[in-house]
C-alpha distance (Angstrom), angle and dihedral (degrees) to the residues before:
residue distance angle dihedral
M1 . . .
K2 3.80 . .
S3 3.79 113.8 .
L4 3.75 120.5 -125.0
K5 3.96 90.0 -134.1
N6 3.70 87.8 67.6
M7 3.76 93.7 62.8
P8 3.85 109.7 49.8
S9 3.77 95.1 151.0
L10 3.80 89.2 53.9
L11 3.85 91.2 49.9
S12 3.75 91.5 51.6
A13 3.72 92.9 52.9
V14 3.84 93.1 47.1
V15 3.72 88.3 51.5
L16 3.71 93.7 51.3
A17 3.78 91.4 45.1
L18 3.91 95.8 55.4
G19 3.76 107.4 149.1
V20 3.81 93.0 10.5
S21 3.81 102.0 77.1
T22 3.82 94.1 55.3
A23 3.75 132.2 57.3
A24 3.83 110.6 -143.1
Q25 3.85 123.8 -142.6
A26 3.78 122.3 -156.1
Q27 3.84 98.4 -95.3
T28 3.70 137.7 155.3
A29 3.80 110.5 -72.5
Q30 3.84 89.0 -13.1
R31 3.82 88.5 -85.3
S32 3.74 95.9 127.2
F33 3.75 124.7 62.1
V34 3.75 149.7 142.0
H35 3.80 115.8 -94.5
R36 3.82 116.9 -159.9
T37 3.87 125.8 -166.1
T38 3.85 116.0 -119.3
V39 3.77 133.8 174.0
A40 3.84 87.4 -102.5
N41 3.87 96.9 53.8
K42 3.70 105.0 36.0
S43 3.84 135.1 75.6
G44 3.79 126.9 169.2
H45 3.77 110.0 -44.0
I46 3.92 94.6 -12.8
T47 3.74 137.7 78.9
F48 3.72 121.2 -168.5
V49 3.85 123.5 -136.4
S50 3.83 113.2 -134.5
R51 3.75 98.3 -178.0
P52 3.84 107.4 134.2
S53 3.81 92.7 -135.3
V54 3.75 91.2 69.4
L55 3.82 102.2 32.3
N56 3.78 112.4 117.8
D57 3.71 93.0 2.8
P58 3.81 111.0 120.7
N59 3.81 91.2 170.1
A60 3.77 94.8 61.8
V61 3.83 116.6 122.9
I62 3.73 105.5 -140.1
R63 3.84 127.2 -177.1
V64 3.75 125.2 179.4
T65 3.81 142.8 -168.9
H66 3.71 125.0 -168.1
N67 3.85 109.7 -113.8
W68 3.90 112.6 -159.2
N69 3.78 97.2 -158.4
P70 3.89 122.6 11.1
P71 3.89 110.6 -175.5
G72 3.78 111.4 -72.5
L73 3.86 93.6 10.8
P74 3.89 129.1 100.4
G75 3.76 123.6 -105.7
V76 3.84 110.9 -102.6
Y77 3.80 126.6 -179.6
L78 3.81 119.6 -139.8
N79 3.80 113.1 -171.2
C80 3.75 95.2 -177.7
I81 3.87 135.5 98.1
V82 3.84 107.8 -112.2
G83 3.78 135.9 -157.2
V84 3.85 139.0 172.3
Y85 3.81 131.4 -118.9
Y86 3.75 141.3 172.5
A87 3.71 133.6 -131.4
S88 3.84 141.9 152.3
G89 3.74 93.0 -7.5
F90 3.74 98.8 -46.7
W91 3.78 135.9 95.2
G92 3.82 117.8 -142.1
I93 3.77 134.2 -163.4
F94 3.76 109.5 -144.2
N95 3.74 142.3 177.8
Q96 3.78 111.6 -114.9
D97 3.89 89.4 -140.0
T98 3.72 98.2 69.6
T99 3.87 90.0 -156.8
C100 3.73 90.2 62.5
Q101 3.83 105.3 92.6
M102 3.83 118.1 -141.4
P103 3.84 104.7 -114.2
L104 3.77 122.7 -129.3
D105 3.84 114.2 -102.6
A106 3.80 94.2 17.5
S107 3.78 110.4 150.3
F108 3.77 134.4 -149.4
N109 3.74 134.7 -166.5
V110 3.89 103.7 -135.2
A111 3.74 123.8 -162.0
V112 3.87 116.9 -166.2
G113 3.83 134.0 -172.3
E114 3.80 103.9 15.7
G115 3.77 121.3 104.0
F116 3.78 136.5 0.9
V117 3.81 145.5 -86.2
H118 3.73 114.4 -97.5
S119 3.86 111.6 -157.0
V120 3.80 121.5 -155.3
T121 3.71 114.1 -123.2
A122 3.91 135.0 168.0
A123 3.79 87.2 -109.2
N124 3.80 96.2 57.0
T125 3.82 99.8 35.2
I126 3.84 138.0 82.4
G127 3.78 116.3 178.8
H128 3.80 108.5 -61.0
I129 3.80 93.7 -3.1
T130 3.75 133.3 82.8
Y131 3.87 119.6 -172.3
I132 3.79 123.6 -136.9
N133 3.81 117.8 -135.7
N134 3.82 107.7 -159.9
P135 3.79 129.6 132.3
L136 3.92 90.5 -133.1
S137 3.82 90.4 61.2
N138 3.81 107.5 27.0
G139 3.80 109.5 104.5
N140 3.75 91.6 3.2
P141 3.74 114.5 109.2
N142 3.87 90.9 173.1
A143 3.76 93.7 60.9
I144 3.81 115.8 121.9
V145 3.74 109.3 -131.2
T146 3.77 126.1 -172.5
A147 3.75 128.1 178.8
T148 3.86 144.9 178.2
H149 3.76 130.7 -164.8
H150 3.82 109.6 -96.8
W151 3.80 111.4 -162.0
K152 3.85 117.5 -140.0
G153 3.72 97.1 159.9
T154 3.83 102.0 -56.7
Y155 3.89 123.5 90.3
N156 3.73 119.0 -144.8
K157 3.85 109.5 -161.8
S158 3.74 95.3 -172.1
D159 3.87 122.4 88.2
I160 3.71 113.9 -119.8
G161 3.78 140.2 -132.4
V162 3.75 139.3 178.7
W163 3.65 134.7 -123.0
Y164 3.91 143.1 172.2
D165 3.85 116.3 -116.7
S166 3.66 103.2 -154.8
S167 3.87 91.9 -167.9
R168 3.69 91.7 61.1
A169 3.78 96.9 29.6
K170 3.84 89.1 -131.3
W171 3.75 138.1 114.2
A172 3.77 117.3 -121.6
I173 3.82 138.2 -163.6
F174 3.83 112.5 -136.4
N175 3.76 139.4 -172.8
E176 3.92 110.0 -112.9
N177 3.74 85.0 -148.3
T178 3.72 96.3 64.3
T179 3.88 92.4 -166.2
V180 3.80 86.5 69.2
A181 3.83 110.7 84.4
M182 3.77 123.1 -148.2
S183 3.82 106.4 -117.7
S184 3.70 134.2 -162.0
G185 3.77 107.7 -91.9
M186 3.88 94.6 45.8
A187 3.81 115.2 111.8
F188 3.78 135.9 177.3
S189 3.77 136.9 -151.5
V190 3.86 105.8 -125.8
N191 3.74 139.4 -172.5
I192 3.70 127.3 -174.4
S193 3.81 119.9 -163.5
T194 3.73 138.7 171.7
A195 3.84 117.2 -102.9
S196 3.79 106.6 -98.3
R197 3.74 141.4 126.8
F198 3.81 87.7 -67.8
S199 3.82 96.5 45.8
F200 3.72 124.9 38.7
T201 3.71 146.9 127.4
A202 3.83 122.5 -98.4
V203 3.67 117.9 -155.4
V204 3.81 118.5 -160.7
P205 3.86 113.2 -136.3
S206 3.88 112.2 -113.7
S207 3.74 86.9 -127.6
T208 3.80 93.7 64.3
T209 3.80 114.8 118.2
G210 3.74 127.0 -151.8
H211 3.87 131.7 13.4
T212 3.92 101.0 -59.5
A213 3.78 136.8 68.2
V214 3.71 134.0 -170.0
I215 3.90 119.7 -116.1
D216 3.72 99.9 -152.7
H217 3.72 108.7 -160.1
P218 3.82 132.3 142.5
L219 3.83 91.9 -130.3
L220 3.80 90.4 54.3
N221 3.70 104.5 35.0
G222 3.82 110.9 102.8
N223 3.81 89.6 1.2
P224 3.92 113.4 114.2
S225 3.65 92.6 170.8
A226 3.80 95.1 57.9
M227 3.88 115.4 129.3
I228 3.83 114.5 -136.3
I229 3.80 133.3 -178.3
I230 3.83 116.8 -167.4
T231 3.82 136.6 -171.3
K232 3.83 127.7 175.5
N233 3.76 113.7 -105.2
W234 3.83 114.1 -153.3
S235 3.76 95.8 -177.0
A236 3.83 91.3 67.4
A237 3.72 95.4 45.3
A238 3.93 112.9 17.1
I239 3.80 89.1 -146.5
Y240 3.87 123.4 128.8
N241 3.85 115.5 -145.0
N242 3.76 124.4 164.2
S243 3.83 93.1 -168.6
P244 3.85 117.0 123.8
A245 3.82 108.7 -109.4
S246 3.91 124.5 -148.4
V247 3.73 138.3 164.5
Y248 3.87 134.4 -120.5
Y249 3.74 140.2 175.2
D250 3.71 114.7 -122.7
G251 3.83 98.2 -162.4
T252 3.83 95.1 -85.4
K253 3.75 109.1 26.0
W254 3.72 139.6 21.9
R255 3.82 120.2 -110.8
V256 3.76 138.0 -167.7
Y257 3.81 117.1 -137.6
F258 3.81 144.4 169.9
D259 3.92 115.7 -110.9
D260 3.80 88.7 -147.0
F261 3.75 91.9 56.4
K262 3.76 94.0 -121.9
P263 3.93 118.4 153.8
I264 3.87 114.5 -82.6
A265 3.69 97.9 -167.2
G266 3.86 113.5 136.9
M267 3.82 95.9 8.4
A268 3.78 123.8 133.9
F269 3.75 132.2 -150.7
N270 3.65 136.4 -169.0
V271 3.77 107.5 -131.0
E272 3.86 127.0 -158.2
I273 3.73 118.6 -171.1
L274 3.91 109.3 -156.6
């Protein structure tokens, strides 16, 4: 991971650009917002979040979803697996593949403050799977679990999903590329919510063609400013797919899509409306 101390000119520009490099949405306690990459806030595979609510807060729990086209901003693809990390007072959103440059004008839905950080240990991990031990999700197959890579020194170049292991009565985070093991040092920002009109599982019909699918929901339809966080849910689909998943607004409804244009038929996603 690049250190912030190696980029003083970038940090200066970000500080000067506070409130300019992000486009806020009207969300509870102003803790959810859209972050857009600019020349001032990006370097290589990283973009730094200058939102005052997360500056100098190493304990913030941050989850992100790539948003192709927030209102008034251009549509930008990002065919890379992303994560978040904290260093020297700033949170960054980064591509796990450090050779994948963070594009200009890429946008992210950012959720702050809800949930916890799950750390991967030998005790809670088997192969490409790490189990969450939390009273909100234990024994609750209907929980809505969303997660984002949280870098603490170890990269994970596989995309992730969640699933409920009924034999253990626990939810787990797993690597979609099953040949990539979870390793101690990896971590994830996690939120667990109760199924409701704000948190639900969207299952893509097996008849769907192409790489996009509509999320048909009354709180989202006709609402281009909606804030959505998504995570793949294997329990509802039983399909492995390592493609990075993002969201976009098609003019009337929100859609989930794969940035690498792979087929999306049969997939399932946990959706959280912020």
